N, C-alpha and C positions, 0 to 999 in steps of 0.2 A: 504494499500499500504505499502510495505516495501522497505526502501533504502537500497541497497546492497553496493553501491559505489558512489564515487563522484570523477569526472577527472577535476581538474583544469589546464586549460591552460593560461597563460599569464594573470592571473587575479591577480592584485595588487602585493604582494609579493612572489606569486607563479608563477614561470615560467612553469613547468610542475609536477604535483602531482596526484596521485592517492590515495585515502583515502578509505579503505575497512571498512565497518560496521559488526559486528558479531550479531547473533540472540539475542535478549533482549535489554536490556539498555546498550547505549554507551555513553561515557562522553567525552567532548572534554576539554582538560586543557593545560595551558601552561602559559609563562610569558607575560606581557603587550606588545602589538605591533608585537606578532608573528603570527597572521592569524587567531584566533578563529573565530572572527566575521565575516570575509571573508568566512568561510567554510559555516556557517550558512545562511549568505547573499546569497550565491551561489545556496544552496538548494532552499531557496525561489522563487530566481530568475527563476530556472529552473521549480518550480512547477506552478508558476503563470505567 
């Protein structure tokens, strides 16, 4: 299964955000406290 995008609505620091993933390897980077883990937790929550 390939994840093409993630849409976050009212999740922690995200009021409404859509994140698109390209084919291949994608990286998530940013400063501390800017929501990187929130993106990964949301994907995990949606899958399980």
